[in-house]
C-alpha positions in Angstrom: 74.7 -54.9 -14.0 74.4 -52.2 -11.4 75.6 -52.9 -7.9 73.3 -52.7 -4.8 73.6 -49.5 -2.9 73.1 -49.0 0.8 72.8 -45.8 2.9 74.0 -46.1 6.5 73.5 -43.2 8.9 75.9 -42.9 11.7 78.2 -45.1 9.6 81.6 -43.8 10.8 81.9 -45.7 14.0 80.5 -48.1 16.5 77.6 -50.3 15.2 77.1 -48.1 12.2 80.6 -48.9 11.1 80.0 -52.6 11.7 76.9 -52.6 9.6 78.8 -50.8 6.8 81.7 -53.3 6.8 79.3 -56.2 6.7 77.4 -54.7 3.7 80.7 -54.0 2.0 81.7 -57.7 2.3 78.3 -58.6 0.9 79.1 -56.5 -2.2 77.1 -53.3 -1.6 78.3 -49.9 -2.6 77.9 -47.6 0.3 76.9 -44.0 1.2 77.9 -43.3 4.8 76.4 -40.4 6.7 78.3 -38.9 9.6 78.0 -35.7 11.6 81.2 -34.8 13.5 83.3 -38.0 13.4 85.4 -36.8 10.5 88.5 -38.8 11.3 86.6 -42.0 12.1 84.6 -41.6 8.9 87.7 -41.3 6.8 89.2 -44.4 8.5 86.0 -46.4 7.9 86.0 -45.3 4.2 89.6 -46.5 3.8 88.8 -49.9 5.4 85.8 -50.3 3.1 87.7 -49.3 0.0 90.4 -51.9 0.8 87.6 -54.5 0.2 87.2 -53.2 -3.4 83.9 -51.5 -2.7 82.8 -48.0 -3.7 82.0 -45.8 -0.7 81.0 -42.1 -0.5 81.0 -40.0 2.7 78.4 -37.3 3.3 78.5 -35.0 6.3 75.0 -34.1 7.4 73.2 -33.2 10.6 70.1 -35.2 10.5 68.2 -33.0 13.0 68.0 -30.5 10.1 65.4 -31.6 7.5 67.2 -29.5 4.8 70.4 -31.5 5.3 68.4 -34.8 4.8 67.3 -33.3 1.5 70.9 -32.6 0.6 72.0 -36.1 1.6 69.5 -37.5 -0.9 70.6 -35.1 -3.5 74.1 -36.5 -3.2 72.7 -40.0 -3.3 70.8 -39.2 -6.6 74.2 -38.8 -8.3 75.3 -42.2 -7.2 72.0 -44.0 -8.1 72.9 -43.7 -11.8 75.6 -46.3 -11.2 74.0 -48.4 -8.5 70.6 -49.7 -7.4 69.5 -48.1 -4.1 67.8 -50.9 -2.1 68.8 -50.6 1.5 68.6 -47.9 4.2 70.1 -48.5 7.7 68.9 -45.9 10.3 71.7 -46.2 12.8 72.5 -42.6 13.9 71.4 -41.8 17.4 72.0 -39.7 20.5 71.5 -40.7 24.1 71.1 -37.7 26.5 71.2 -38.3 30.2 68.8 -36.7 32.6 66.2 -37.5 35.3 62.7 -36.9 33.9 62.2 -34.2 36.6 65.2 -32.2 35.4 65.8 -33.1 31.7 66.3 -30.0 29.6 64.0 -29.3 26.7 66.9 -29.3 24.3 67.9 -32.9 25.4 64.3 -34.0 24.8 64.1 -32.4 21.4 67.6 -33.5 20.2 66.8 -37.2 20.9 63.4 -37.2 19.3 64.6 -35.2 16.3 67.6 -37.5 15.6 66.4 -40.9 16.8 62.8 -40.7 15.6 62.0 -37.8 13.2 65.1 -38.3 11.1 64.4 -42.0 10.4 60.9 -41.0 9.4 62.1 -38.3 7.0 64.9 -40.6 5.7 62.4 -43.4 5.0 60.1 -41.0 3.1 63.0 -40.0 0.8 64.3 -43.5 0.5 60.9 -44.9 -0.5 60.7 -42.4 -3.4 64.0 -43.9 -4.8 63.5 -47.6 -4.1 61.8 -48.0 -7.4 62.6 -51.7 -7.6 61.7 -52.4 -4.0 64.0 -52.4 -1.0 64.5 -52.8 2.7 64.7 -50.2 5.6 66.2 -51.4 8.9 65.9 -49.2 11.9 68.3 -49.7 14.8 66.4 -49.4 18.0 67.4 -50.7 21.5 66.3 -53.1 24.1 65.7 -49.9 26.1 62.6 -49.3 24.0 61.0 -52.1 26.1 62.4 -50.8 29.4 61.6 -47.8 31.7 65.1 -46.3 31.7 64.4 -43.2 33.9 68.0 -42.0 33.4 67.5 -41.8 29.7 63.9 -40.7 29.2 64.1 -39.0 25.8 66.3 -41.8 24.4 63.9 -44.5 25.7 60.8 -42.8 24.3 62.5 -42.1 20.9 63.5 -45.8 20.5 60.0 -47.0 21.6 58.6 -44.6 19.0 61.0 -46.0 16.4 59.7 -49.5 16.9 56.1 -48.2 16.4 57.2 -46.3 13.3 58.8 -49.6 12.0 55.4 -51.3 12.1 53.6 -48.3 10.6 56.0 -48.0 7.7 56.0 -51.7 7.1 52.3 -51.6 6.5 52.3 -48.4 4.5 55.2 -49.2 2.2 54.4 -52.9 1.5 54.6 -54.9 -0.7 57.6 -53.4 -2.5 59.5 -52.1 0.5 60.0 -54.1 3.7 60.7 -52.3 7.0 62.2 -54.0 10.1 64.2 -53.1 13.2 67.1 -54.6 15.2 67.1 -54.0 18.9 70.5 -54.7 20.4 71.2 -55.1 24.1 74.6 -54.5 25.5 77.2 -54.2 22.8 79.5 -51.2 23.5 79.5 -49.0 26.6 78.5 -45.4 25.9 80.3 -42.3 27.1 77.6 -41.8 29.8 78.2 -45.2 31.4 81.2 -45.9 33.6 83.1 -49.2 33.4 81.8 -50.1 36.9 78.2 -49.5 35.8 78.8 -51.5 32.6 80.2 -54.5 34.5 77.1 -54.5 36.7 74.8 -54.5 33.7 76.7 -57.4 32.1 76.5 -59.4 35.4 72.7 -59.1 35.3 72.5 -60.7 31.8 71.5 -64.4 31.6 74.4 -64.9 29.1 76.8 -62.8 31.3 78.6 -61.0 28.4 78.1 -58.3 25.9 77.3 -59.0 22.3 79.9 -59.1 19.6 79.6 -56.9 16.5 79.1 -60.1 14.4 76.2 -61.2 16.5 74.4 -58.0 15.7 75.4 -57.8 12.0 74.3 -61.4 11.5 70.8 -60.2 12.2 71.1 -57.6 9.4 72.2 -60.3 7.0 69.2 -62.5 8.1 66.8 -59.6 7.4 68.3 -59.0 4.0 68.1 -62.6 3.0 64.7 -63.5 4.4 62.3 -61.6 2.2 59.2 -62.8 4.1 59.8 -60.6 7.2 58.4 -57.1 7.6 57.2 -55.0 10.5 59.3 -56.9 13.0 61.8 -55.9 15.7 64.5 -58.6 16.1 65.8 -58.5 19.7 69.5 -59.4 20.1 70.1 -58.8 23.8 71.7 -61.8 25.6 68.5 -62.2 27.6 68.4 -58.6 28.9 64.6 -58.5 28.2 64.2 -61.3 30.7 65.5 -59.3 33.7 
């Protein structure tokens, strides 16, 4: 029997790594995409291999469509030994900038990586999910907010939620498409500890999410095959404030 295969973008660190480790424990073989986090990618690979799972690393810059094509060329060699049924679009960038001053390159970089790349990845994945499959887009509670400090990021994640619905309808019934919208999990490099603490204090649940609380949602979407076109919010009540 062939083993299920999952492709996780941004799989070297942060939530991408958490998703990859969860899938490894569920028995998936893995293809992990990373861009510049070479050392972290290798450490993640070692952790996954210690669980007895096959894992392949592919370095690719997803803002370049030709590198997405190469990524799937690499995946085609693996499919002979596995059944490709799961794509996790986790890679993202979060430029900072007031809408009055945001540089064009910061607008384009966020839209290209956070929105265009998941679309192109889904196109390629759908061609290879011959026995059906699942695509999970990682969005953000910010998609439902007006984060003026992160305009390109917010717009890209809102677009990704719209894309989730569109793809779910277009790729049904054999391929399901859903999204997970985390709230506060890990502080980014552009948020100070003081700012992070203030955000936590605003939450009804008064704490950040654990990795497990986000990855449980992925397991739920894998196991419940009657859900498609939905964004599951896991935000500790952030959407209420």
